[in-house]
N, C-alpha and C positions, 0 to 999 in steps of 0.2 A: 438127347434126342437120338433115337436109333432107327435103322431101316426097318427093324421088326415092328416098332411102334407105328411107323408110317404105313406099312403094309396092313397091319391090323385096322388102322383108321380107315384106309381106302375100302377095305372089305365091309366095314360097318356102313360107310357111305353108299356103297353099291347095293347092299342088302337091306339098308334102312332098319337094321335091327341088330342089337348086340347078340341076341340068342342065335339068329340065323348066321351071323358072321362067325360065331364060335363053332357052329356045326360045320361050316364050310372049311375052316382052317384047322379044325381039330383042337379047339380050346374051350374051356368052360366059359359061361357067360361072365362070370366074375373076373376071369383072367383078361378077357377082352375089355371089360369096363376099366380094369386097372391100367391096361396098356394105353388106352385112350386118355384116361385121366392123367397119367404120367406125361403123355405128350403135351397135353394142355398146360400142365404145370411147367414143363421145360420151356414152352413157348410163352408162358404167362398170358394166355389168351383163351377164351372159350371158343371151341370149334363147332360144337354140336349143341342143339337144343334137344332136351330129353322130355318126352311126355308120354302119356298112356298110349297114344297112337303109334309111337315109335320115335325115331330121331330125324332131325333135319339140320341142314347146315346153317350156321350163322353167316352173316355177311363176310366176316373175316374168314370163316371156314371155306366159303365159296372161292375166295381169291386164292387161298392157300392150296386147296385141293388140286387145282390145275398145275401148280408148281410141283406138288408131290408126285403127280402122275408123270411129269417130265423127268423127275428124279428117278422114278422107277424104270422109265424108258432108258435112261442112261445106265442104270444098273444092268438091265438086260443086255444092252449093247456091250458093256464091259465083259459080262459073262461070255457072250458070243465071241468077242474078240479073243478072250483068253483061251477059249476052247478051239480057236482056229476055224470057226465056222465061216465059210466064204459063200455058201449058197443057202437060200432060204428053205429050210427043211421043216421047221416047226414054228409055231407062233400063233398069234391071234390078231385079227384086224376087225374093228367095229365100224360099221358104215351106217349112216343115217340117210333116210330118204322120205320124201312126201309121196304117198302111194300113187296118186294120180300123175305125178311128175316122173317118178323113177321106174314105173312098171315097164316101159319100153327100153330102158337102159340097163338097170341093175342085173336082171337075170343073165343077159348076154355077157356083161362085164365080169360078173362073178363066175360064170361058167368058164370063160376064157382064162381067168386068173387061176381057178382051181385046177384046170388041166395042166398048167405050168407048175403050180405049187400045191400039189394035193395034200401036203402035210399042214398047210396053214388053215386054221379055223376061221371062218367068216361069220360074224354075228351081225344081224341086220336089225336096225331100229327104225320104226316108222313113227313119224310125228308131224306136227305142224311146222311152219317156217320158224316161228319163235322157239318152239321146243328144240329144233335142230340147232338154232343159234346158242341156246343155253347149254345144250349138251356139248357143243364144241368148246364153249368157254370153260366148262368144267372138265373137259377131256374125257367125258363119258364115251364119246365116239371119236374116232380118228379122222374120219372124212364124212362129208355130207354131199349128197347130190342135190343141188339147188338151182333155181332158175334165175337167180340174180346175184350180183356180186355183193357179198357181205363185207363191208368196208374193213372190219377189224380182222379179217382172215385173208390168207392167200387164196387165190381162185385160179383154177385151171379150166379154161373153157373147152368143152368137148364138141357140142353141136349147136347149131342155130335152129330154133323152133319157130315155125310160122304160127300166127294167130288166125283163128277161123271163126267167122260169125255164123251162128245157127239161128234160123228163123222157122216158124211154123210153115207147113207146106202151103197153106192158103195165103201166105203173106204176099203182098204185091211184088216184092223183090225176088220171089222164088225163081230159081233158075239162073240168076245172074252170077257170072264167074267171080266178080268182085264188087264190093260196096264201099262207099265212103262212109266213115263212121257217123258223120253229121246227119246222114239220111235216116238213121234209126235212133239217134241219141235221145230223142224225146219220148220214145216208146218204152213200155215196161221192160225192165232189164233184170235178169236173174244173175246175181253176182256169185261166181265160184269163190268160196272163201280162200282157197289156197292161191288164187291168182289176184286177190284184191289189190295188192301193192302195184303189180305190173299193170293191171287194167286201168286203175285210177290214173296212173302216169300216162297211159296211152290216150285216154279221154282228155286229160289236161293238155297234152301236147297238141291235140286237135282243136283246142279251144272250146270244149264242151264238157258236160258232166253226165254221168249215167243216171237214168231214172230208175234207181234201184227199188224193186218191189220185194225181193226175197234175197237172202244170202244163204247159200246151200253148199255143203262140202262134197257130197257124193255126186260124181259125174253122171252116173246112170239116172239118178233122180232129176238132175238138172235137165238132161235131154228129154226125159219123159214129160217134164213140165213145159218145155218148149213145144213138144208135139201136141200137147193139150191147149196150146195157145195162151199159156199163162204169161209168157214174155219171151224175149230174145236173150241170147247169151253169147259170150266169146270165150273160146277155149284154146289152149295151146294144141298144136297138131299132135304132139306126142300123147296127149291125154285122151284123144279120140278112141273110143272102143272099136274093136274089129267089126262089130255089127251095130248099125245105127237104127234108131226108131225112125218113124216117118217125119223127117225134118229136112229143111233146106240148108245147105252149107255153101258159104262163099268166103273167099279170102278178103282181107282188108285191102283197101286202095286209098293211099299207098300202103304197100305191104309192111307189116311190122314184125320184127324178129326179136326173140329173147334168147340170150345165151344161157345154155344149160351146161353145168360143169361140176367140178369138185371143189368144195371149200374145205380148208384145213388150217390148223395152226402151224405156221411156219416156225421151224427151229433147226438150228444146226445139229440138234440131237434127234431129228426126225428118224423114227425107226425105219430100217431097210424095207420092212414089209409094207409100209405106207408108200414109200417111193416106188416100190415094185407094182403096187396096185395102180398108182397114178399112171405109170408107164403102160401097163396092160390096158387101162381104160382108154388112153390116147390111141393105142394101136387098134383097139376094137372099134372105136368110133371114126376112124379115118375115112372109111367108105360107107358109113352108116346111112347117110342121106341117099345113097344109091341102093344099098341092100335092103333098107327097111322102110324109109319114108315114101318111096315110090308106091309101095303097096297101099298106103293110106290115101293117095291121091284119087283112087278110084271112087272114093265116097264123096269127093268134092266135085261139083258141077264145074267143068272147065270149058271155056270158049276161047281162051287165049293162053299163051305161055307166060309163066311167071319166072 
């Protein structure tokens, strides 16, 4: 087993094609296939499923891929140490996020990071909660902006996000600063798909269940449906767009918060670039509630302080 074989294998995994992998690293398709086959022979295990649509990881391949990525990270660290690199000048960091959840955080965090480390390439992946979990497991991404603690990963909290109830303008509770969940639990509810886990736990904690009529991913569509009287919904404050349709917004009473932060695979071999991004994210979000969230409060009808 050689580092060359491992690097070829990772390229095949990322491109999902022997041909594309060869084009990327300057090898023929045959040479790529031989390198992967030799690796499988050395390990005495099948790592990839091959078919007409391309390649996919076997279960063993999934487990091994994460370890290989860690090994490649160690290799990079060795090279950097040998070269006497003490500052982050070059490199790549891959960050995952849920679009509705990360839109208010990632642009600022990435901008702050790039100002300090302009030579670092930042690659952004957008996906669902489960996709982010799988990408972290396979080390496809280094970090993920998530709204809840993934138990199998380390988690650095950055901000607390309030939950907001949205009702049609003609709803009897229109204009109230806060609402108890039980007062609307029996009414038609539009479940935001990316908040499903969090919202179900909130309803459960209040001893009730949502009367789900629709499950929708797009925030703009959800709010448009609320405006048309299709149902009510609950969204994290960070997911609220700058301009709202004609809907009524109220905070939950008692108020519920969810932690939003960075999930990552902890390792003593964690790349310096990952540690640097975590530090920059913490610095950027120190006063975020004052700099950013106050601007959202204007869309919420307030009659008392929260």
